[in-house]
gemmi code that builds the backbone of each chain (N, CA, C; Angstrom):
import gemmi

chains = {
    "A": [
        ("MET", (134.656, 91.489, 148.572), (133.999, 93.061, 148.352), (134.761, 94.032, 148.440)),
        ("ASN", (135.511, 94.082, 149.680), (136.591, 95.209, 150.016), (137.631, 95.173, 149.120)),
        ("ALA", (138.041, 94.090, 148.809), (139.208, 93.952, 147.806), (138.761, 94.655, 146.328)),
        ("ARG", (137.686, 94.281, 146.152), (137.253, 94.791, 144.785), (137.259, 96.464, 144.724)),
        ("ILE", (136.622, 96.876, 145.781), (136.519, 98.356, 146.038), (138.200, 98.942, 145.925)),
        ("ASN", (138.972, 98.648, 146.698), (140.326, 99.012, 146.919), (141.116, 98.542, 145.754)),
        ("ASN", (140.812, 97.562, 144.929), (141.527, 97.579, 143.667), (140.528, 97.465, 142.608)),
        ("PRO", (140.402, 98.674, 142.148), (139.346, 98.776, 141.004), (139.794, 98.405, 139.828)),
        ("VAL", (140.895, 98.539, 139.433), (141.326, 98.303, 138.139), (141.799, 96.804, 138.093)),
        ("ARG", (140.756, 95.832, 137.822), (141.052, 94.545, 137.708), (140.901, 94.057, 136.385)),
        ("HIS", (141.274, 92.971, 136.086), (141.235, 92.266, 134.728), (140.075, 91.676, 134.673)),
        ("THR", (139.369, 91.335, 133.558), (138.185, 90.634, 133.592), (138.078, 89.115, 132.641)),
        ("THR", (137.344, 88.345, 132.757), (137.359, 87.213, 131.753), (136.170, 87.390, 131.036)),
        ("MET", (135.438, 88.478, 130.957), (134.164, 88.787, 130.134), (134.443, 88.590, 128.749)),
        ("ASP", (133.498, 88.077, 127.958), (133.571, 87.904, 126.622), (134.004, 89.481, 125.894)),
        ("GLN", (134.904, 89.640, 125.336), (135.505, 91.038, 124.823), (134.567, 91.287, 123.676)),
        ("ALA", (134.145, 90.464, 122.874), (133.153, 90.785, 121.655), (131.970, 91.128, 121.924)),
        ("LEU", (131.501, 90.419, 123.120), (130.113, 90.980, 123.597), (130.126, 92.497, 124.092)),
        ("VAL", (131.154, 92.476, 124.910), (131.358, 94.099, 125.572), (131.592, 94.920, 124.243)),
        ("ASP", (132.213, 94.636, 123.324), (132.301, 95.625, 122.163), (130.951, 95.706, 121.622)),
        ("GLU", (130.188, 94.666, 121.436), (128.832, 94.769, 120.880), (127.919, 95.728, 121.605)),
        ("PHE", (127.979, 95.373, 122.952), (127.124, 96.188, 123.862), (127.622, 97.859, 123.932)),
        ("GLU", (128.948, 98.168, 123.817), (129.477, 99.437, 123.455), (128.895, 100.151, 122.570)),
        ("ALA", (129.054, 99.262, 121.084), (128.444, 99.923, 119.975), (126.660, 100.293, 120.308)),
        ("LEU", (126.304, 99.203, 120.613), (124.693, 99.194, 120.818), (124.255, 100.436, 121.549)),
        ("LEU", (125.108, 100.626, 122.950), (124.564, 101.858, 123.856), (124.701, 103.092, 123.079)),
        ("ALA", (125.908, 103.294, 122.181), (126.390, 104.314, 121.624), (125.575, 104.744, 120.508)),
        ("SER", (124.523, 103.708, 119.962), (123.753, 103.863, 118.649), (122.790, 104.888, 118.992)),
        ("GLU", (122.476, 105.430, 117.905), (121.155, 106.461, 117.833), (119.973, 105.647, 117.894)),
        ("GLY", (119.016, 106.319, 118.751), (117.906, 105.527, 118.859), (117.907, 105.157, 120.411)),
        ("VAL", (118.896, 104.099, 120.784), (119.055, 103.587, 121.902), (119.536, 104.721, 122.982)),
        ("ARG", (120.474, 105.473, 122.292), (120.999, 106.554, 123.328), (119.887, 107.743, 123.482)),
        ("ASP", (119.204, 107.902, 122.479), (118.150, 108.838, 122.522), (117.139, 108.500, 123.750)),
        ("VAL", (116.868, 107.329, 123.755), (116.032, 107.137, 124.770), (116.703, 106.946, 126.373)),
        ("SER", (117.762, 106.347, 126.445), (118.538, 106.223, 127.598), (119.058, 107.518, 128.189)),
        ("HIS", (119.538, 108.434, 127.325), (119.837, 109.672, 127.876), (118.773, 110.878, 127.560)),
        ("TRP", (117.507, 110.400, 127.504), (116.395, 111.368, 127.341), (116.202, 112.368, 128.613)),
        ("THR", (116.201, 113.676, 128.138), (115.933, 114.975, 129.129), (114.758, 115.499, 128.440)),
        ("LEU", (113.794, 115.698, 129.376), (112.575, 116.366, 128.923), (112.975, 118.097, 128.857)),
        ("PRO", (112.467, 118.813, 127.950), (112.902, 120.122, 127.721), (112.727, 121.002, 128.843)),
        ("ASN", (113.427, 121.749, 128.995), (113.233, 122.893, 130.073), (113.528, 124.055, 129.711)),
        ("ASP", (112.231, 125.014, 129.601), (112.610, 126.282, 128.884), (112.352, 127.247, 130.124)),
        ("ASP", (112.579, 126.882, 131.569), (112.129, 127.672, 132.571), (113.404, 128.627, 132.784)),
        ("VAL", (113.195, 129.814, 133.447), (114.267, 130.608, 133.876), (114.636, 130.015, 134.964)),
        ("PRO", (116.302, 130.344, 135.434), (116.646, 129.785, 136.587), (116.154, 130.068, 137.925)),
        ("PHE", (116.099, 129.255, 138.851), (115.454, 129.617, 139.962), (116.044, 130.753, 140.802)),
        ("ASN", (115.217, 131.941, 141.119), (116.041, 132.967, 141.750), (115.051, 133.185, 143.127)),
        ("GLU", (115.999, 133.156, 144.236), (115.268, 133.224, 145.581), (114.226, 134.538, 145.720)),
        ("ASP", (115.093, 135.561, 145.308), (114.353, 136.825, 145.626), (113.098, 136.945, 144.995)),
        ("ASP", (113.120, 136.538, 143.439), (112.009, 136.744, 142.882), (110.832, 135.557, 143.242)),
        ("ALA", (111.422, 134.598, 143.660), (110.539, 133.481, 144.324), (109.773, 134.075, 145.675)),
        ("LEU", (110.413, 134.805, 146.305), (109.769, 135.371, 147.644), (108.751, 136.443, 147.337)),
        ("VAL", (108.922, 137.282, 146.290), (107.889, 138.195, 145.675), (106.855, 137.290, 145.402)),
        ("GLU", (107.113, 136.141, 144.551), (106.008, 135.377, 144.270), (105.292, 134.796, 145.474)),
        ("PHE", (105.919, 134.447, 146.441), (105.340, 133.801, 147.624), (104.530, 134.781, 148.225)),
        ("GLY", (105.013, 136.274, 148.427), (104.184, 137.170, 148.969), (102.937, 137.478, 148.572)),
        ("LEU", (102.825, 137.307, 147.184), (101.952, 137.726, 146.254), (100.630, 136.532, 146.223)),
        ("CYS", (101.082, 135.267, 146.518), (100.027, 134.212, 146.539), (99.894, 133.933, 148.049)),
        ("LEU", (100.416, 134.182, 148.978), (100.230, 133.639, 150.405), (98.884, 133.977, 150.846)),
        ("ASP", (98.397, 135.022, 150.708), (96.955, 135.346, 151.414), (95.987, 134.418, 150.771)),
        ("SER", (95.894, 134.243, 149.276), (94.753, 133.369, 148.868), (95.052, 131.803, 149.104)),
        ("ALA", (96.322, 131.385, 149.151), (97.005, 130.062, 149.298), (96.614, 129.750, 150.811)),
        ("PHE", (96.642, 130.761, 151.575), (96.456, 130.228, 152.987), (94.843, 130.287, 153.382)),
        ("GLU", (94.298, 131.010, 152.882), (92.777, 130.807, 152.917), (92.289, 129.608, 152.427)),
        ("ALA", (92.810, 129.167, 151.005), (92.590, 127.836, 150.543), (92.912, 126.695, 151.505)),
        ("SER", (93.999, 126.799, 151.941), (94.378, 125.762, 152.750), (93.557, 125.719, 154.062)),
        ("SER", (92.978, 126.755, 154.470), (92.339, 126.876, 155.890), (91.029, 126.102, 155.334)),
        ("THR", (90.482, 126.548, 154.154), (89.340, 125.383, 153.987), (89.592, 124.039, 153.723)),
        ("ALA", (90.477, 123.752, 153.289), (90.833, 122.295, 153.265), (91.224, 121.713, 154.661)),
        ("ILE", (91.701, 122.473, 155.448), (91.957, 122.119, 157.037), (90.608, 121.927, 157.723)),
        ("ASP", (90.001, 123.035, 157.406), (88.662, 122.964, 158.200), (87.505, 121.649, 157.964)),
        ("SER", (87.841, 121.356, 156.620), (86.958, 120.193, 156.083), (87.466, 119.003, 156.512)),
        ("ILE", (88.472, 118.762, 157.216), (89.007, 117.442, 157.694), (88.282, 116.970, 158.594)),
        ("GLY", (87.706, 115.722, 158.455), (87.041, 114.938, 159.525), (87.484, 113.572, 159.724)),
        ("ALA", (87.445, 112.927, 160.941), (87.589, 111.754, 161.168), (86.720, 110.543, 160.507)),
        ("ALA", (87.105, 109.517, 160.315), (86.236, 108.288, 159.591), (85.206, 108.027, 160.848)),
        ("LYS", (83.990, 107.733, 160.386), (82.898, 107.277, 161.262), (83.253, 105.888, 161.590)),
        ("LYS", (82.985, 105.540, 162.996), (83.339, 104.180, 163.422), (81.988, 103.438, 163.191)),
    ],
    "B": [
        ("MET", (141.487, 93.627, 127.438), (140.980, 93.576, 128.623), (140.516, 94.793, 129.217)),
        ("ILE", (139.184, 94.883, 129.725), (138.769, 96.080, 130.359), (138.666, 95.957, 131.703)),
        ("PRO", (138.855, 97.213, 132.369), (138.855, 97.319, 133.821), (137.351, 96.899, 134.334)),
        ("ALA", (137.441, 96.264, 135.395), (136.224, 95.746, 136.081), (135.451, 97.038, 136.783)),
        ("LEU", (134.276, 96.948, 136.858), (133.523, 97.988, 137.193), (133.874, 98.265, 138.787)),
        ("ASN", (133.751, 99.624, 139.168), (134.241, 99.876, 140.463), (132.936, 100.608, 141.058)),
        ("GLU", (132.261, 99.727, 142.016), (130.954, 99.959, 142.577), (130.982, 101.446, 143.413)),
        ("SER", (132.348, 101.885, 143.879), (132.004, 103.188, 144.656), (132.004, 104.273, 143.483)),
        ("ASP", (132.159, 104.099, 142.239), (131.891, 105.044, 141.123), (130.536, 105.668, 141.391)),
        ("ASP", (129.715, 104.659, 141.781), (128.309, 104.982, 141.557), (128.019, 106.106, 142.819)),
        ("LEU", (128.741, 106.328, 143.681), (128.556, 106.931, 144.836), (129.218, 108.446, 144.752)),
        ("THR", (130.285, 108.412, 143.757), (131.078, 109.613, 143.590), (130.286, 110.647, 142.851)),
        ("VAL", (130.338, 111.951, 143.447), (129.742, 113.004, 142.584), (130.699, 114.112, 142.598)),
        ("SER", (131.030, 114.763, 141.538), (131.855, 115.902, 141.294), (131.193, 116.886, 141.179)),
        ("ALA", (131.311, 117.922, 141.960), (130.677, 119.204, 141.805), (131.317, 120.049, 142.788)),
        ("ASP", (131.340, 121.441, 142.547), (131.809, 122.484, 143.192), (131.172, 122.700, 144.682)),
        ("GLU", (131.730, 122.246, 145.711), (131.073, 122.243, 147.130), (130.840, 123.564, 147.360)),
        ("THR", (131.915, 124.588, 147.383), (131.318, 126.013, 147.637), (130.256, 126.403, 147.070)),
        ("ASP", (130.168, 126.267, 145.928), (128.958, 126.977, 145.256), (127.796, 126.083, 145.746)),
        ("ASP", (127.753, 124.696, 145.776), (126.534, 124.260, 146.614), (126.011, 124.497, 147.715)),
        ("LEU", (127.197, 124.937, 148.632), (126.760, 125.398, 150.088), (126.288, 126.908, 149.836)),
        ("LYS", (126.652, 127.562, 149.120), (126.159, 128.895, 148.888), (124.623, 128.882, 148.557)),
        ("ARG", (124.428, 127.919, 147.438), (123.104, 128.057, 146.846), (122.153, 127.258, 148.102)),
        ("ALA", (122.756, 126.418, 148.677), (121.915, 125.731, 149.798), (121.525, 126.735, 150.801)),
        ("ALA", (122.505, 127.566, 151.225), (122.106, 128.554, 152.270), (121.276, 129.480, 151.833)),
        ("ARG", (121.296, 130.027, 150.627), (120.203, 130.958, 149.962), (119.007, 130.470, 149.940)),
        ("ARG", (118.796, 129.061, 149.487), (117.617, 128.455, 149.690), (117.102, 128.195, 151.188)),
        ("CYS", (117.793, 128.037, 152.031), (117.390, 128.296, 153.566), (116.821, 129.349, 153.946)),
        ("VAL", (117.729, 130.437, 153.413), (117.271, 131.896, 153.577), (115.800, 132.213, 152.855)),
        ("TYR", (115.666, 131.574, 151.762), (114.310, 131.706, 151.033), (113.218, 131.069, 151.898)),
        ("PHE", (113.452, 129.770, 152.388), (112.569, 129.233, 153.250), (112.140, 129.749, 154.512)),
        ("VAL", (113.267, 130.425, 155.130), (113.083, 131.164, 156.369), (112.275, 132.285, 156.259)),
        ("ALA", (112.275, 133.123, 155.083), (111.528, 134.500, 154.918), (110.252, 133.924, 154.499)),
        ("ALA", (110.086, 132.958, 153.827), (108.682, 132.429, 153.476), (108.008, 132.028, 154.710)),
        ("PHE", (108.558, 131.192, 155.635), (107.918, 130.662, 156.930), (107.552, 132.000, 157.749)),
        ("ASN", (108.392, 133.071, 157.821), (108.118, 134.221, 158.525), (106.776, 134.770, 158.073)),
        ("ALA", (106.463, 134.978, 156.903), (105.402, 135.255, 156.266), (104.214, 134.657, 156.796)),
        ("TYR", (104.328, 133.105, 156.486), (103.486, 132.325, 156.633), (103.192, 132.189, 158.130)),
        ("ASN", (104.187, 132.386, 159.215), (103.767, 132.332, 160.404), (102.898, 133.496, 160.916)),
        ("ALA", (103.097, 134.646, 160.378), (102.253, 135.756, 160.630), (100.875, 135.433, 160.514)),
        ("LYS", (100.491, 134.557, 159.351), (99.151, 134.337, 159.018), (98.788, 133.345, 160.307)),
        ("LEU", (99.756, 132.472, 160.628), (99.324, 131.317, 161.461), (98.776, 132.237, 163.009)),
        ("ARG", (99.604, 133.239, 163.231), (99.040, 133.885, 164.626), (97.769, 134.436, 164.559)),
        ("ASN", (97.417, 134.807, 163.146), (95.972, 135.528, 163.045), (94.819, 134.535, 163.408)),
        ("VAL", (95.306, 132.974, 163.110), (94.397, 132.198, 163.423), (94.499, 131.267, 164.761)),
        ("GLY", (95.080, 131.998, 165.660), (95.441, 131.339, 166.816), (96.543, 130.511, 167.158)),
        ("LEU", (97.585, 130.416, 166.269), (98.673, 129.630, 166.391), (99.923, 130.340, 166.668)),
        ("ASN", (100.291, 130.486, 167.923), (101.464, 131.355, 168.015), (102.934, 130.569, 168.427)),
        ("SER", (103.006, 129.420, 168.440), (104.016, 128.704, 168.858), (104.810, 128.026, 167.569)),
        ("ALA", (104.804, 128.388, 166.458), (105.388, 127.632, 165.474), (106.686, 128.344, 165.258)),
        ("VAL", (107.977, 127.414, 165.189), (108.914, 128.047, 164.767), (109.809, 127.157, 163.621)),
        ("MET", (110.637, 127.862, 162.921), (111.535, 127.118, 162.167), (112.602, 126.533, 162.565)),
        ("ASN", (112.874, 125.376, 162.669), (114.151, 124.754, 163.400), (115.205, 124.914, 162.053)),
        ("LYS", (116.170, 125.721, 162.265), (117.211, 125.777, 161.161), (118.095, 124.582, 160.879)),
        ("VAL", (118.239, 123.752, 162.178), (119.037, 122.821, 161.767), (118.244, 121.886, 160.846)),
        ("LEU", (116.972, 121.609, 161.280), (116.107, 120.554, 160.398), (116.136, 121.084, 158.924)),
        ("LEU", (115.937, 122.470, 158.841), (115.892, 122.935, 157.567), (117.090, 122.989, 156.504)),
        ("GLY", (118.058, 123.116, 157.164), (119.446, 122.829, 156.545), (119.494, 121.647, 156.134)),
        ("ASN", (119.124, 120.390, 156.888), (119.250, 119.072, 156.429), (118.271, 118.857, 155.333)),
        ("CYS", (117.046, 119.405, 155.547), (116.123, 119.450, 154.509), (116.661, 119.734, 153.126)),
        ("ILE", (117.141, 121.025, 153.166), (117.777, 121.705, 151.817), (118.869, 120.925, 151.137)),
        ("GLU", (119.937, 120.587, 152.243), (120.968, 119.854, 151.646), (120.245, 118.621, 150.972)),
        ("SER", (119.532, 117.865, 151.561), (118.948, 116.520, 151.025), (118.332, 116.770, 149.709)),
        ("TYR", (117.628, 118.019, 149.631), (117.038, 118.419, 148.433), (118.098, 118.369, 147.337)),
        ("PHE", (119.192, 119.335, 147.647), (120.023, 119.523, 146.731), (120.835, 118.029, 146.135)),
        ("LEU", (121.244, 117.293, 147.101), (121.804, 116.069, 146.979), (120.815, 115.381, 146.029)),
        ("ASP", (119.627, 115.138, 146.273), (118.702, 114.446, 145.324), (118.468, 115.238, 143.852)),
        ("ILE", (118.555, 116.373, 143.806), (118.655, 117.105, 142.605), (119.867, 117.133, 141.866)),
        ("ARG", (120.974, 116.706, 142.661), (122.353, 116.512, 141.963), (122.741, 115.015, 141.336)),
        ("ARG", (121.871, 114.295, 142.250), (121.687, 112.880, 141.760), (121.101, 112.711, 140.438)),
        ("LEU", (120.016, 113.561, 140.433), (118.923, 113.354, 139.264), (119.852, 114.206, 137.983)),
        ("LYS", (120.560, 115.078, 138.235), (121.338, 115.905, 137.242), (122.360, 115.042, 136.616)),
        ("THR", (123.145, 114.070, 137.573), (124.278, 113.238, 137.115), (123.662, 112.256, 136.339)),
        ("PHE", (122.378, 111.487, 136.902), (121.938, 110.333, 136.328), (121.234, 110.684, 134.835)),
        ("HIS", (120.682, 111.758, 134.793), (119.993, 112.128, 133.570), (120.810, 112.986, 132.758)),
        ("GLY", (121.773, 113.550, 133.194), (122.589, 114.666, 132.276), (121.770, 115.734, 131.981)),
        ("MET", (120.936, 116.141, 133.015), (120.162, 117.377, 132.999), (120.847, 118.413, 133.437)),
        ("GLU", (120.654, 119.671, 132.746), (121.561, 120.859, 133.097), (120.934, 121.350, 134.304)),
        ("ARG", (119.774, 121.543, 134.524), (119.079, 122.134, 135.774), (117.703, 121.670, 135.815)),
        ("ALA", (117.306, 121.825, 137.283), (115.823, 121.498, 137.226), (114.811, 122.621, 136.979)),
        ("ASP", (113.584, 122.078, 136.292), (112.757, 123.277, 136.042), (111.925, 123.592, 137.426)),
        ("ARG", (111.071, 124.470, 137.227), (110.181, 124.746, 138.456), (109.428, 123.815, 139.105)),
        ("PHE", (109.094, 122.936, 138.153), (108.174, 121.586, 138.709), (108.900, 120.539, 139.435)),
        ("LYS", (110.145, 120.521, 138.903), (111.022, 119.651, 139.880), (111.574, 120.160, 141.176)),
        ("ILE", (111.698, 121.518, 141.186), (111.984, 122.237, 142.336), (110.867, 122.128, 143.190)),
        ("ALA", (109.509, 122.385, 142.723), (108.612, 122.282, 143.545), (108.466, 120.843, 144.248)),
        ("GLY", (108.313, 120.141, 143.276), (108.107, 118.583, 143.640), (109.013, 117.876, 144.630)),
        ("TYR", (110.452, 118.319, 144.464), (111.394, 117.802, 145.449), (111.373, 118.797, 146.879)),
        ("SER", (111.021, 119.756, 146.654), (111.082, 120.548, 147.900), (109.924, 120.342, 148.849)),
        ("LEU", (108.772, 119.875, 147.916), (107.538, 119.386, 148.783), (108.065, 118.143, 149.408)),
        ("LYS", (108.825, 117.113, 148.796), (109.092, 116.066, 149.226), (110.155, 116.069, 150.560)),
        ("TRP", (110.985, 116.809, 150.525), (111.695, 117.080, 151.793), (111.132, 117.843, 152.593)),
        ("LEU", (110.542, 118.933, 152.553), (109.907, 119.652, 153.433), (108.779, 118.880, 154.378)),
        ("SER", (108.189, 117.781, 153.561), (107.228, 117.037, 154.281), (107.881, 115.905, 154.911)),
        ("LYS", (109.048, 115.488, 154.558), (109.690, 114.280, 155.177), (110.339, 114.607, 156.340)),
        ("ILE", (111.316, 115.755, 156.168), (112.128, 116.292, 157.560), (111.303, 117.032, 158.583)),
        ("LYS", (110.370, 117.442, 157.882), (109.285, 118.325, 159.055), (110.243, 119.601, 159.792)),
        ("PRO", (110.762, 120.640, 159.062), (111.441, 121.406, 159.879), (110.718, 122.178, 160.681)),
        ("ILE", (109.310, 122.572, 160.563), (108.789, 123.425, 161.448), (108.006, 122.585, 162.713)),
        ("GLN", (108.623, 123.348, 164.081), (107.974, 122.605, 164.996), (106.969, 123.551, 165.863)),
        ("VAL", (106.074, 122.944, 166.490), (104.993, 123.673, 167.202), (104.924, 123.327, 168.797)),
        ("GLY", (104.724, 124.295, 169.547), (104.637, 123.983, 171.118), (103.531, 123.163, 171.314)),
        ("PRO", (102.914, 123.478, 172.714), (101.717, 122.621, 173.242), (100.651, 122.850, 172.321)),
        ("LEU", (99.809, 121.820, 171.828), (98.734, 122.191, 171.196), (97.379, 121.984, 171.994)),
        ("GLU", (97.559, 121.501, 173.303), (96.443, 120.965, 174.100), (95.531, 122.206, 174.183)),
        ("ALA", (95.850, 123.353, 174.591), (94.905, 124.360, 174.646), (94.371, 125.378, 173.739)),
        ("VAL", (94.968, 124.995, 172.482), (94.436, 125.818, 171.211), (93.013, 125.258, 170.564)),
        ("PRO", (92.165, 126.161, 169.920), (91.218, 126.034, 169.497), (91.199, 124.604, 168.509)),
        ("PRO", (90.299, 123.765, 168.234), (90.301, 122.764, 167.228), (90.933, 123.022, 165.778)),
        ("ALA", (90.512, 124.309, 165.314), (91.040, 124.521, 163.849), (92.437, 124.738, 163.943)),
        ("ALA", (92.959, 125.482, 165.044), (94.452, 125.685, 165.052), (95.068, 124.574, 165.575)),
        ("LYS", (94.321, 123.459, 166.246), (95.065, 122.145, 166.461), (95.302, 121.351, 165.268)),
        ("ARG", (94.281, 121.294, 164.394), (94.448, 120.724, 162.955), (95.661, 121.210, 162.176)),
        ("ARG", (95.680, 122.500, 162.161), (96.449, 123.386, 161.406), (98.040, 122.996, 162.088)),
        ("GLY", (98.159, 123.011, 163.409), (99.323, 122.808, 164.059), (99.880, 121.365, 163.578)),
        ("LEU", (98.970, 120.075, 163.731), (99.404, 118.927, 163.257), (99.851, 118.832, 161.727)),
        ("LEU", (99.423, 119.745, 160.838), (99.712, 119.658, 159.569), (100.366, 120.582, 159.017)),
        ("ILE", (101.069, 121.369, 159.893), (101.793, 122.668, 159.521), (102.929, 122.357, 158.558)),
        ("ASN", (103.725, 121.449, 158.636), (104.831, 120.959, 157.583), (104.167, 120.871, 156.116)),
        ("ALA", (103.273, 119.969, 156.104), (102.403, 119.481, 155.057), (101.965, 120.944, 154.312)),
        ("ASP", (101.160, 121.652, 155.179), (100.464, 122.878, 154.523), (101.515, 123.740, 153.849)),
        ("PHE", (102.522, 124.208, 154.880), (103.575, 124.991, 154.358), (104.307, 124.606, 153.102)),
        ("ALA", (104.554, 123.207, 153.156), (105.191, 122.683, 152.056), (104.494, 122.806, 150.643)),
        ("LEU", (103.141, 122.612, 150.849), (102.156, 122.633, 149.554), (102.219, 124.188, 149.212)),
        ("ILE", (102.062, 125.137, 150.275), (101.954, 126.492, 149.832), (103.152, 126.943, 148.915)),
        ("CYS", (104.243, 126.589, 149.553), (105.584, 126.882, 148.937), (105.629, 126.232, 147.564)),
        ("ALA", (105.480, 124.815, 147.347), (105.426, 124.245, 146.296), (104.534, 124.819, 145.063)),
        ("MET", (103.385, 125.148, 145.469), (102.166, 125.871, 144.635), (102.820, 127.278, 144.087)),
        ("SER", (103.414, 127.789, 145.099), (104.066, 128.990, 144.662), (105.127, 129.146, 143.651)),
        ("ILE", (105.935, 127.995, 143.877), (107.135, 127.849, 143.144), (106.660, 127.244, 141.509)),
        ("ALA", (105.796, 126.432, 141.707), (105.222, 125.868, 140.405), (104.206, 126.837, 139.727)),
        ("LYS", (103.999, 127.898, 140.321), (103.102, 128.902, 139.793), (101.639, 128.295, 139.550)),
        ("VAL", (101.178, 127.614, 140.599), (99.768, 126.933, 140.642), (98.890, 127.868, 141.541)),
        ("ASP", (97.643, 128.378, 140.666), (96.760, 129.200, 141.486), (96.268, 128.191, 142.462)),
        ("TYR", (96.607, 128.098, 143.797), (96.191, 127.071, 144.742), (94.818, 127.271, 145.254)),
        ("ALA", (94.370, 128.594, 145.240), (92.866, 128.970, 145.737), (91.887, 128.232, 144.635)),
        ("LYS", (92.274, 128.315, 143.231), (91.522, 127.602, 142.268), (91.407, 126.256, 142.189)),
        ("VAL", (92.457, 125.639, 142.874), (92.497, 123.987, 142.949), (91.336, 123.426, 143.575)),
        ("ASP", (90.860, 122.332, 143.024), (89.551, 121.846, 143.483), (89.701, 121.296, 144.941)),
        ("GLN", (88.742, 121.573, 145.598), (88.969, 121.255, 147.214), (89.359, 119.740, 147.503)),
        ("ARG", (88.662, 118.859, 146.735), (88.978, 117.626, 146.867), (90.433, 117.245, 146.542)),
        ("ILE", (91.171, 117.907, 145.618), (92.537, 117.645, 145.206), (93.258, 118.461, 146.354)),
        ("ARG", (93.095, 119.596, 146.792), (93.713, 119.965, 147.935), (93.887, 119.256, 149.127)),
        ("ASN", (92.535, 118.548, 149.279), (92.627, 117.521, 150.495), (93.490, 116.415, 150.326)),
        ("GLY", (93.509, 116.122, 149.067), (94.181, 114.755, 148.913), (95.635, 115.050, 148.767)),
        ("LEU", (95.886, 116.382, 148.387), (97.615, 116.649, 148.407), (98.047, 116.836, 149.797)),
        ("LEU", (97.104, 117.406, 150.611), (97.530, 117.491, 152.111), (97.604, 116.271, 152.748)),
        ("TYR", (96.730, 115.305, 152.513), (96.839, 114.089, 153.134), (98.073, 113.363, 152.752)),
        ("THR", (98.406, 113.569, 151.327), (99.426, 112.811, 150.842), (100.753, 113.300, 151.539)),
        ("ALA", (101.004, 114.725, 151.350), (101.952, 115.414, 152.032), (102.291, 115.104, 153.445)),
        ("HIS", (101.112, 114.723, 154.149), (101.261, 114.525, 155.677), (101.555, 112.815, 155.928)),
        ("TYR", (100.850, 112.101, 155.281), (100.906, 110.864, 155.414), (101.618, 109.733, 154.521)),
        ("ARG", (101.676, 110.192, 153.493), (102.251, 109.353, 152.215), (103.711, 109.613, 152.003)),
        ("ASP", (104.596, 108.376, 151.625), (105.649, 108.602, 151.059), (105.706, 109.274, 149.804)),
        ("ILE", (106.455, 110.416, 149.681), (106.373, 111.204, 148.365), (107.842, 111.091, 147.756)),
        ("GLU", (107.401, 110.776, 146.354), (108.608, 110.694, 145.364), (108.621, 112.017, 144.721)),
        ("GLY", (109.892, 112.802, 144.533), (109.934, 113.960, 144.099), (109.513, 113.932, 142.491)),
        ("GLY", (109.990, 113.102, 141.848), (109.592, 113.063, 140.266), (108.111, 112.911, 140.145)),
        ("ASN", (107.472, 112.114, 140.765), (105.840, 111.934, 140.867), (105.318, 113.442, 140.906)),
        ("MET", (105.834, 113.917, 142.228), (105.196, 115.280, 142.725), (105.579, 116.370, 141.607)),
        ("ALA", (106.577, 116.359, 141.066), (106.836, 117.296, 140.034), (105.860, 117.267, 138.886)),
        ("LEU", (105.535, 115.802, 138.597), (104.393, 115.848, 137.258), (103.116, 116.315, 137.954)),
        ("GLN", (102.874, 116.042, 139.139), (101.502, 116.460, 139.749), (101.667, 118.098, 139.561)),
        ("MET", (102.823, 118.619, 139.854), (102.751, 120.154, 139.920), (102.740, 120.624, 138.468)),
        ("LEU", (103.233, 119.830, 137.470), (103.133, 120.345, 136.103), (101.634, 120.298, 135.589)),
        ("THR", (101.062, 119.095, 136.326), (99.372, 118.952, 135.766), (98.612, 120.277, 136.486)),
        ("LEU", (98.859, 120.477, 137.784), (98.205, 121.317, 138.286), (98.317, 122.925, 137.727)),
        ("ALA", (99.582, 123.138, 137.410), (99.935, 124.387, 136.742), (99.256, 124.524, 135.341)),
        ("GLN", (99.295, 123.558, 134.744), (98.366, 123.574, 133.561), (96.955, 123.850, 133.785)),
        ("ALA", (96.276, 123.012, 134.819), (94.859, 123.205, 135.069), (94.606, 124.379, 135.757)),
        ("TYR", (95.593, 124.857, 136.516), (95.046, 126.060, 137.380), (96.386, 127.029, 137.434)),
        ("PRO", (96.609, 127.747, 136.241), (97.652, 128.216, 136.119), (97.612, 129.881, 136.994)),
        ("ARG", (98.725, 130.209, 137.688), (98.509, 131.496, 138.397), (98.872, 132.647, 137.351)),
        ("ILE", (97.957, 133.687, 137.228), (98.025, 134.519, 136.406), (98.834, 135.605, 136.832)),
        ("PRO", (100.212, 136.070, 136.521), (100.819, 137.196, 136.951), (99.963, 138.549, 137.339)),
        ("GLN", (100.054, 139.055, 138.361), (99.038, 140.281, 138.720), (99.862, 141.649, 138.124)),
        ("VAL", (99.088, 142.205, 137.573), (99.421, 143.551, 136.974), (99.647, 144.649, 137.935)),
        ("THR", (100.878, 145.250, 138.160), (100.987, 146.284, 139.131), (101.171, 147.638, 138.541)),
    ],
}
model = gemmi.Model(1)
for chain_id, residues in chains.items():
    chain = gemmi.Chain(chain_id)
    for i, (resn, *xyz) in enumerate(residues, 1):
        res = gemmi.Residue()
        res.name, res.seqid = resn, gemmi.SeqId(i, " ")
        for name, pos in zip(("N", "CA", "C"), xyz):
            atom = gemmi.Atom()
            atom.name, atom.element = name, gemmi.Element(name[0])
            atom.pos, atom.b_iso = gemmi.Position(*pos), 0.0
            res.add_atom(atom)
        chain.add_residue(res)
    model.add_chain(chain)
structure = gemmi.Structure()
structure.add_model(model)
structure.setup_entities()
């Protein structure tokens, strides 16, 4: 294992034709579309200053909401 | 002949370390400022001993950015949207638990519960704020489920990002007109 890590450029006895076939397959349209699929992102980049303003605006109502949730916690009856 | 796979490549990431450090530091400051505002609310409900452990927070934020960087490298993603930021922040804040509380023996039951759940609660409020979810409108059963999940379960950031997207669609926070 260590020898492999220390000597990364090793030659292989793998079937070169099959390697070529897979290289073409992985680069082909359709396969590549799914393998390298990224979901669309139309968000503006995160900005800490703006995020803090947002946090300040929602803290009161969020804290109240979480208080209701926390107050409703009860242990299971034995 | 082709070169054999070098396993160590899987662990190699190339990114500007200085930029990453600055970004992580800014994010730490964001969470400290958010915690200070949250902590003022805690004092109003009788919990006076909460502190943000900066070392734990740093570990939390660095873990977050490493997670996001791996995600970007693996998926060829340019940057994370707010749902991923919310989901992965929730994951790491809940896991590392950077907020610490003093003795809770003498505080009222409601403050005890809050003290026990403080990291999950803060993480959720932050995540909702980042994902622009109106947390107050979220059904209480869902809120309780989220709190339980953040406190007890192993959270996966990607799944939480999808949860945040779903919640943001169902309970969007409408910007206030000033």
